[in-house]
C-alpha positions as CSV (number, residue, x, y, z in Angstrom):
1,M,-8.8,7.1,2.6
2,T,-7.0,3.8,2.8
3,L,-5.4,1.8,0.0
4,F,-8.3,-0.7,0.3
5,D,-10.8,2.1,-0.8
6,V,-8.9,3.4,-3.9
7,E,-9.6,2.9,-7.6
8,E,-7.6,0.4,-9.6
9,G,-5.0,1.9,-12.0
10,R,-4.9,5.4,-10.5
11,K,-1.7,6.7,-8.8
12,Y,-2.0,7.8,-5.2
13,T,0.5,9.2,-2.6
14,I,1.1,7.4,0.7
15,V,0.2,9.7,3.6
16,A,0.8,7.2,6.5
17,V,1.4,3.6,7.3
18,D,-0.6,2.9,10.5
19,T,0.5,-0.5,11.9
20,K,1.4,-1.4,15.4
21,D,4.0,-3.9,14.2
22,D,7.4,-2.3,14.1
23,E,8.9,-5.2,12.1
24,L,6.2,-5.0,9.5
25,E,6.6,-1.2,9.2
26,A,10.4,-1.6,8.7
27,F,9.7,-4.3,6.0
28,L,7.3,-2.0,4.2
29,F,9.8,0.8,4.4
30,S,12.4,-1.4,2.8
31,L,10.0,-2.0,-0.1
32,G,9.6,1.7,-0.6
33,C,6.2,2.0,1.1
34,Y,6.6,5.2,3.2
35,D,5.1,8.7,3.4
36,G,5.2,10.7,0.2
37,E,5.8,7.7,-2.1
38,P,3.5,7.1,-5.1
39,I,1.6,3.8,-5.1
40,T,-0.9,2.3,-7.5
41,V,-3.3,-0.6,-7.1
42,I,-2.8,-2.7,-10.1
43,R,-5.5,-5.3,-9.4
44,R,-7.9,-6.3,-6.6
45,L,-8.0,-9.8,-5.3
46,R,-10.3,-11.6,-2.9
47,S,-7.5,-11.7,-0.3
48,G,-6.1,-8.2,-0.9
49,C,-4.6,-6.4,-3.9
50,I,-1.5,-6.1,-6.1
51,V,0.2,-2.8,-5.8
52,S,3.0,-1.1,-7.7
53,I,5.7,0.8,-5.7
54,K,8.9,2.1,-7.3
55,D,8.4,0.0,-10.5
56,A,8.0,-3.3,-8.5
57,R,4.8,-5.2,-7.8
58,Y,3.7,-6.6,-4.5
59,S,0.7,-8.6,-3.2
60,I,-0.6,-7.2,0.1
61,D,-3.5,-8.5,2.1
62,T,-6.7,-6.6,3.0
63,A,-5.6,-5.8,6.6
64,L,-2.4,-4.2,5.3
65,A,-4.2,-2.3,2.6
66,R,-6.5,-0.8,5.3
67,A,-3.4,0.2,7.3
68,I,-2.0,2.3,4.4
69,T,-3.5,5.8,4.2
70,V,-3.3,7.6,0.8
71,K,-4.4,10.8,-0.9
């Protein structure tokens, strides 16, 4: 399932980041968004969601949330 489909407040593990943009993938990696890392959706927004990665919060858009596969 993707990050777009998950339940708020529950911790998931990132399985893959499926984006064709190498620069975006490198940026996400620098934030700590990579395979095996825990991630939590804190709040859903109309334009995306707020996630928690490594004790930091980030706002990501819907397209990016759909590119992050979690379990």
